[in-house]
C-alpha positions as CSV (number, residue, x, y, z in Angstrom):
1,X,8.9,40.4,-15.6
2,X,7.9,37.7,-13.3
3,X,7.4,34.5,-15.2
4,X,3.8,32.4,-14.7
5,X,4.1,29.8,-12.9
6,X,4.0,26.1,-14.6
7,X,0.2,24.1,-14.4
8,X,1.9,20.9,-13.2
9,X,3.0,23.0,-10.9
10,X,0.7,24.1,-9.2
11,X,-1.0,21.1,-9.8
12,X,1.6,19.2,-7.6
13,X,0.9,21.5,-4.7
14,X,-2.5,21.8,-5.0
15,X,-2.1,18.0,-4.7
16,X,0.3,18.3,-2.0
17,X,-2.1,21.2,-0.4
18,X,-5.7,18.7,-0.8
19,X,-4.2,15.7,0.5
20,X,-4.5,15.5,4.3
21,X,-8.5,16.7,3.7
22,X,-8.8,14.0,1.1
23,X,-7.7,11.4,3.4
24,X,-10.5,13.3,6.5
25,X,-13.1,13.3,3.4
26,X,-12.5,9.4,2.7
27,X,-12.2,8.3,7.0
28,X,-16.2,10.2,7.3
29,X,-17.4,8.9,3.9
30,X,-16.1,5.2,5.7
31,X,-18.3,5.8,8.6
32,X,-21.3,7.0,7.0
33,X,-21.7,4.4,4.5
34,X,-20.6,1.5,6.8
35,X,-22.1,2.9,9.8
36,X,-26.1,2.4,8.8
37,X,-24.9,-1.3,6.3
38,X,-23.6,-2.2,10.1
39,X,-25.8,-1.1,12.5
40,X,-29.2,-0.4,10.2
41,X,-31.5,0.2,13.1
42,X,-30.2,3.2,13.7
43,X,-32.8,5.4,14.7
44,X,-33.8,8.7,13.2
45,X,-32.4,11.4,12.8
46,X,-28.7,9.5,11.8
47,X,-30.0,7.8,8.5
48,X,-30.1,11.1,6.9
49,X,-27.3,13.3,8.6
50,X,-25.4,9.6,7.8
51,X,-26.8,10.2,3.7
52,X,-26.1,14.2,3.6
53,X,-22.4,12.9,4.6
54,X,-22.4,11.0,2.2
55,X,-23.2,12.7,-0.1
56,X,-20.5,15.9,0.4
57,X,-17.9,13.8,0.8
58,X,-18.4,13.0,-2.8
59,X,-19.0,16.4,-4.0
60,X,-15.4,17.1,-2.0
61,X,-14.2,14.3,-4.1
62,X,-15.7,15.7,-7.2
63,X,-14.0,19.6,-6.9
64,X,-10.6,17.4,-6.0
65,X,-11.5,16.0,-9.6
66,X,-12.4,19.2,-11.4
67,X,-9.6,21.0,-10.1
68,X,-6.9,19.0,-10.3
69,X,-8.5,18.2,-14.0
70,X,-8.1,22.5,-14.3
71,X,-5.3,22.8,-13.2
72,X,-3.2,19.5,-15.8
73,X,-1.4,21.0,-18.3
74,X,-2.3,18.2,-20.5
75,X,-5.5,17.7,-20.1
76,X,-6.6,14.9,-22.4
77,X,-3.4,12.7,-20.9
78,X,-4.5,13.1,-17.0
79,X,-7.8,12.1,-18.0
80,X,-6.5,8.6,-19.7
81,X,-4.3,8.2,-16.9
82,X,-7.0,8.9,-13.6
83,X,-9.4,6.6,-15.2
84,X,-10.1,5.1,-12.2
85,X,-11.1,8.7,-10.4
86,X,-13.3,10.1,-13.1
87,X,-15.3,6.5,-12.8
88,X,-15.5,6.7,-8.2
89,X,-17.1,10.8,-9.6
90,X,-19.0,10.0,-12.3
91,X,-20.1,6.8,-11.9
92,X,-22.7,6.0,-9.0
93,X,-23.8,2.7,-9.5
94,X,-20.0,2.8,-7.9
95,X,-20.8,4.3,-4.7
96,X,-18.5,1.7,-2.6
97,X,-15.7,2.3,-4.1
98,X,-15.3,5.7,-3.2
99,X,-13.8,4.2,-0.4
100,X,-10.3,2.9,-2.0
101,X,-10.2,6.9,-1.4
102,X,-8.3,5.3,1.7
103,X,-5.9,4.0,0.1
104,X,-4.1,7.7,0.1
105,X,-3.7,7.0,3.6
106,X,-0.8,4.5,3.2
107,X,0.8,6.9,1.0
108,X,1.5,8.9,3.9
109,X,2.3,5.8,6.4
110,X,4.5,5.0,3.5
111,X,7.0,8.4,4.2
112,X,7.2,7.2,7.9
113,X,7.7,3.6,7.3
114,X,11.4,3.9,6.8
115,X,13.4,3.6,4.0
116,X,13.7,0.2,3.8
117,X,12.2,-2.2,1.3
118,X,10.6,-4.5,4.5
119,X,9.5,-1.2,6.3
120,X,7.8,-0.4,3.3
121,X,6.1,-3.3,2.1
122,X,5.3,-3.9,6.1
123,X,3.1,-1.1,6.1
124,X,1.2,-1.2,2.8
125,X,0.4,-5.5,2.7
126,X,-1.3,-5.0,6.7
127,X,-2.7,-1.3,6.5
128,X,-3.9,-2.7,1.8
129,X,-5.2,-6.1,3.9
130,X,-7.1,-4.3,6.3
131,X,-8.3,-2.1,4.5
132,X,-9.3,-4.2,1.6
133,X,-11.1,-6.3,4.8
134,X,-13.3,-3.7,5.9
135,X,-14.4,-2.7,2.8
136,X,-14.8,-6.5,1.4
137,X,-17.1,-7.2,4.3
138,X,-19.1,-3.8,4.7
139,X,-19.9,-3.6,1.0
140,X,-21.4,-7.4,0.6
141,X,-23.3,-7.0,3.7
142,X,-24.7,-4.2,1.9
143,X,-25.4,-5.9,-1.1
144,X,-26.1,-9.6,1.0
145,X,-28.6,-8.7,3.6
146,X,-31.7,-8.4,2.1
147,X,-31.4,-11.0,-0.8
148,X,-33.7,-14.3,-0.7
149,X,-31.1,-17.2,0.3
150,X,-28.9,-14.6,2.1
151,X,-27.0,-16.4,4.4
152,X,-24.2,-12.8,5.0
153,X,-27.2,-11.2,7.3
154,X,-24.7,-9.8,9.5
155,X,-21.2,-7.3,10.1
156,X,-20.0,-10.6,11.7
157,X,-20.0,-13.2,9.0
158,X,-19.3,-10.9,6.5
159,X,-15.7,-10.8,8.4
160,X,-16.1,-13.7,8.5
161,X,-16.6,-14.8,5.2
162,X,-14.1,-11.9,4.0
163,X,-11.0,-12.9,6.0
164,X,-11.6,-16.8,4.3
165,X,-12.4,-15.2,1.1
166,X,-9.2,-13.3,1.3
167,X,-6.9,-15.7,1.8
168,X,-8.2,-17.9,-1.2
169,X,-9.2,-20.8,2.3
170,X,-13.5,-20.2,0.5
171,X,-14.8,-22.6,3.7
172,X,-18.0,-22.3,1.9
173,X,-20.8,-21.7,5.2
174,X,-20.5,-18.1,3.9
175,X,-21.2,-17.3,0.2
176,X,-22.1,-14.4,-1.9
177,X,-26.1,-15.0,-3.5
178,X,-26.1,-11.3,-5.0
179,X,-24.5,-10.4,-8.7
180,X,-22.7,-7.6,-6.6
181,X,-21.6,-9.6,-3.9
182,X,-19.9,-12.7,-6.3
183,X,-18.4,-9.9,-7.9
184,X,-16.6,-8.2,-4.7
185,X,-15.9,-11.5,-3.8
186,X,-13.7,-11.6,-7.5
187,X,-11.9,-8.5,-6.2
188,X,-11.7,-9.8,-3.4
189,X,-9.8,-12.7,-4.4
190,X,-8.0,-11.1,-6.7
191,X,-6.8,-8.9,-4.2
192,X,-5.9,-11.9,-2.1
193,X,-3.9,-13.2,-4.8
194,X,-2.4,-9.6,-5.3
195,X,-1.3,-9.7,-1.3
196,X,0.0,-13.0,-1.1
197,X,2.5,-12.3,-4.1
198,X,3.7,-9.7,-2.4
199,X,4.5,-11.6,0.7
200,X,6.5,-13.6,-1.5
201,X,8.3,-10.7,-3.4
202,X,9.2,-9.2,-0.1
203,X,10.6,-13.0,1.8
204,X,12.3,-13.6,-1.4
205,X,13.6,-9.8,-1.6
206,X,15.1,-10.3,2.4
207,X,16.3,-14.0,2.0
208,X,18.4,-12.5,-1.4
209,X,19.2,-9.7,1.0
210,X,20.3,-12.0,3.4
211,X,22.8,-13.5,1.5
212,X,24.7,-10.5,-0.6
213,X,25.8,-9.6,3.7
214,X,27.1,-12.7,4.3
215,X,28.7,-13.1,0.8
216,X,29.4,-9.2,1.6
217,X,30.7,-10.1,5.2
218,X,32.6,-13.5,3.8
219,X,34.2,-11.4,0.8
220,X,35.6,-8.5,3.4
221,X,36.9,-10.7,5.6
222,X,39.6,-13.1,3.1
223,X,40.5,-9.5,2.1
224,X,41.6,-9.1,5.6
225,X,43.3,-12.3,5.7
226,X,44.7,-11.3,2.6
227,X,45.9,-8.1,3.5
228,X,47.1,-9.6,6.8
229,X,48.8,-12.6,4.7
230,X,50.6,-9.6,2.3
231,X,51.9,-7.9,5.5
232,X,53.5,-10.7,6.4
233,X,55.1,-12.1,4.5
234,X,56.8,-8.3,3.3
235,X,57.6,-8.4,7.0
236,X,58.9,-11.5,6.4
237,X,61.0,-10.5,3.3
238,X,62.1,-7.8,5.4
239,X,63.6,-9.6,8.1
240,X,65.4,-12.0,5.7
241,X,66.8,-9.5,3.8
242,X,68.4,-8.0,6.9
243,X,69.7,-11.4,8.0
244,X,71.7,-11.0,4.5
245,X,72.8,-8.0,4.6
246,X,74.9,-8.2,8.9
247,X,77.0,-11.2,7.7
248,X,78.3,-9.1,4.5
249,X,79.2,-5.7,6.5
250,X,80.7,-8.4,9.8
251,X,82.8,-9.4,6.2
252,X,84.2,-6.2,6.1
């Protein structure tokens, strides 16, 4: 009699099968969300089409969450460990946060980045930095453009502000004036600090690895020298023993 497939196995298979469709949905959502923000003068019917597309991709994310919840063996634990996914689906006020679904792109890139730590870190840092900068610029522009006294009114201004903020430089020529924009700025500052920490940790790991390689090479050279010296001593001992044995044979 065949045994039923464990629920967690089905959940894992679903997540593997849904990975690329979710990435495609996330990319479509980014296009549908960012396009009218970057170009507010879109001609009809594109604004309506993009609105429908955003809700369609949101539906894909919601269905994915509900399916994973249904397949999870411990649904309470699943909800506790996937709070962000639940918030992205349930809370419409957090609509821009659904762009974080693009973080799954980093997992795909990571599998092709090689086995070295530096390869994975380089992929994550480059991908995360690009993603964070773009999302922050679009979200800030969306929040700031129509606010009174706003100075982030175009996409180039938003990108410049995002770069200045994520690097913790903060020139002050562009800054958010709305509560939403300031909340985005706080998140971008924290992301910048985290990215700097990742780069610093990767550099420290690389230096430690290089030191270990030099030490291993030095120890290997020392071991080779010791072995060569031991072989030379053994050879000299054998030669000395033969030279001592020769007079004894001659005396006989």
